[in-house]
C-alpha positions as CSV (number, residue, x, y, z in Angstrom):
1,M,68.9,-33.9,128.5
2,F,65.4,-32.9,129.3
3,P,65.2,-29.1,129.3
4,M,63.9,-28.1,132.7
5,T,63.2,-24.4,132.4
6,D,60.4,-22.9,134.5
7,R,59.7,-26.3,136.2
8,T,59.2,-27.1,139.8
9,A,60.5,-30.3,141.3
10,P,58.9,-33.3,139.7
11,G,56.1,-35.1,141.6
12,P,56.1,-38.7,142.5
13,R,57.6,-41.1,140.0
14,G,55.2,-41.9,137.2
15,Q,52.7,-39.4,138.6
16,S,49.2,-40.6,137.6
17,L,50.0,-41.7,134.1
18,D,47.9,-44.5,132.8
19,E,49.2,-47.1,130.3
20,T,47.9,-45.2,127.3
21,A,49.7,-42.0,128.3
22,K,52.9,-44.0,128.8
23,R,52.5,-45.7,125.4
24,I,52.0,-42.3,123.8
25,I,55.2,-41.0,125.4
26,E,57.1,-44.1,124.3
27,L,56.0,-43.6,120.7
28,L,56.9,-40.0,120.7
29,Q,60.3,-40.7,122.3
30,D,60.9,-43.1,119.4
31,D,59.7,-40.6,116.8
32,G,58.7,-37.1,117.8
33,R,57.3,-36.5,114.4
34,L,54.8,-39.4,114.5
35,S,51.3,-38.2,113.5
36,Y,48.3,-38.2,115.8
37,S,46.6,-40.6,113.5
38,A,49.5,-43.1,113.6
39,I,49.6,-42.8,117.4
40,A,45.8,-43.3,117.6
41,K,46.1,-46.6,115.6
42,E,48.8,-47.8,118.1
43,V,46.9,-46.9,121.3
44,G,43.3,-47.5,120.2
45,L,42.0,-44.0,120.6
46,S,40.6,-41.4,118.1
47,E,43.0,-38.9,116.6
48,A,41.2,-36.1,118.6
49,A,41.7,-38.0,121.8
50,V,45.4,-38.5,121.1
51,R,45.8,-34.8,120.3
52,H,44.1,-33.9,123.6
53,R,46.2,-36.4,125.5
54,V,49.5,-35.1,124.0
55,Q,48.5,-31.5,124.7
56,K,47.7,-32.4,128.3
57,L,51.1,-34.1,128.8
58,I,52.8,-31.0,127.4
59,D,50.8,-28.6,129.5
60,S,51.4,-30.5,132.7
61,G,55.2,-30.5,132.1
62,V,55.4,-34.3,131.8
63,M,57.0,-34.0,128.3
64,Q,58.2,-31.7,125.6
65,V,58.3,-32.2,121.9
66,V,61.3,-30.3,120.5
67,A,63.8,-30.4,117.6
68,V,67.2,-31.4,118.8
69,T,70.0,-29.9,116.7
70,D,73.7,-30.6,116.2
71,P,75.4,-27.4,117.6
72,L,78.3,-27.7,115.1
73,Q,75.8,-27.8,112.1
74,M,74.1,-24.7,113.6
75,G,77.3,-22.6,113.7
76,F,78.3,-23.1,117.3
77,A,81.9,-24.0,117.6
78,R,82.2,-24.8,121.3
79,Q,80.1,-26.8,123.7
80,A,81.1,-27.1,127.4
81,M,79.9,-27.9,130.9
82,I,80.7,-25.5,133.7
83,G,81.1,-26.9,137.2
84,I,80.2,-24.2,139.7
85,K,81.0,-24.1,143.4
86,V,78.8,-21.8,145.5
87,N,79.0,-20.3,148.9
88,G,75.5,-19.7,150.2
89,N,72.1,-20.3,148.7
90,V,72.6,-22.7,145.8
91,R,69.0,-22.3,144.5
92,E,69.3,-18.5,144.2
93,V,72.5,-18.8,142.2
94,A,70.9,-21.5,140.0
95,A,68.0,-19.1,139.4
96,E,70.4,-16.3,138.4
97,L,72.2,-18.7,136.0
98,A,68.9,-19.8,134.5
99,R,68.3,-16.2,133.4
100,M,71.4,-16.2,131.3
101,D,70.4,-16.9,127.7
102,Q,73.8,-18.5,126.8
103,L,73.3,-21.3,129.3
104,D,70.9,-24.0,128.2
105,Y,71.0,-26.5,131.0
106,I,71.3,-25.8,134.7
107,V,71.2,-28.5,137.4
108,I,71.8,-28.4,141.1
109,T,73.9,-31.4,142.1
110,T,75.9,-33.0,144.8
111,G,79.6,-33.8,144.8
112,R,82.5,-31.6,143.8
113,F,80.3,-28.9,142.3
114,D,77.0,-27.4,143.5
115,I,75.7,-26.5,140.0
116,L,76.4,-27.8,136.5
117,A,75.7,-25.4,133.6
118,E,75.9,-26.3,129.9
119,I,76.8,-23.7,127.3
120,V,76.7,-23.9,123.5
121,A,78.9,-21.0,122.3
122,E,79.7,-19.6,118.8
123,S,83.4,-19.3,119.7
124,D,86.0,-19.7,122.4
125,D,85.8,-15.9,123.0
126,E,82.1,-16.2,123.8
127,L,82.8,-19.1,126.1
128,L,85.5,-17.1,127.8
129,D,83.2,-14.1,128.2
130,V,80.4,-16.1,129.7
131,V,82.6,-18.0,132.1
132,S,84.9,-15.1,133.2
133,A,82.7,-12.0,132.9
134,Q,79.2,-13.4,133.7
135,V,79.3,-16.7,135.7
136,S,82.4,-16.2,137.8
137,T,81.4,-12.7,138.8
138,L,78.1,-13.6,140.4
139,D,77.9,-13.1,144.1
140,R,78.3,-16.4,146.0
141,V,80.2,-18.1,143.1
142,V,83.4,-19.4,144.6
143,T,85.0,-21.2,141.7
144,T,84.2,-22.6,138.3
145,E,85.8,-25.3,136.2
146,T,85.0,-25.6,132.5
147,F,84.8,-29.0,130.7
148,V,85.0,-28.5,126.9
149,Y,83.3,-31.2,124.9
150,L,85.6,-32.7,122.3
151,R,83.2,-35.1,120.7
152,L,79.6,-36.2,121.4
153,E,79.6,-40.0,121.7
154,K,76.0,-40.6,122.7
155,Q,72.9,-38.5,123.3
156,T,69.5,-40.0,123.9
157,Y,66.2,-38.9,125.3
158,A,64.5,-42.3,125.0
159,W,64.8,-43.5,128.6
160,G,61.3,-44.8,128.5
161,V,58.5,-44.6,131.1
162,R,57.9,-46.4,134.3
């Protein structure tokens, strides 16, 4: 999942990325700890030019370089997706949910639910509190359904570039 906080809707696919920028992204998707000098050797630019390119990609919101952790290893006992049905302005409710620190992923969607929100909680009590006392009590929230994760089978962020 690509964290999408404080982002507007993405522009046209591929924006105006040249082949060098795409290659830099591919290299970092494969190994986010790759040094600027190693990237420079791969793409034929100087280390300073790569550093500038990476910073430009980050500043423009095209990519993020983050550490992805295992919630269980970090002391979080419960991970779940909350399906939320809304009556009224979905974007306003999504914005309210995005302000909740406990929710780490919010998407507006089609289908059975209007919004999907992911939570990583320290306990079942915290999950219950967030769902019943915070999410469900928001104006315009009609119903919620919580899907507790039992086991993570696959998680990848390397979908490449187009």
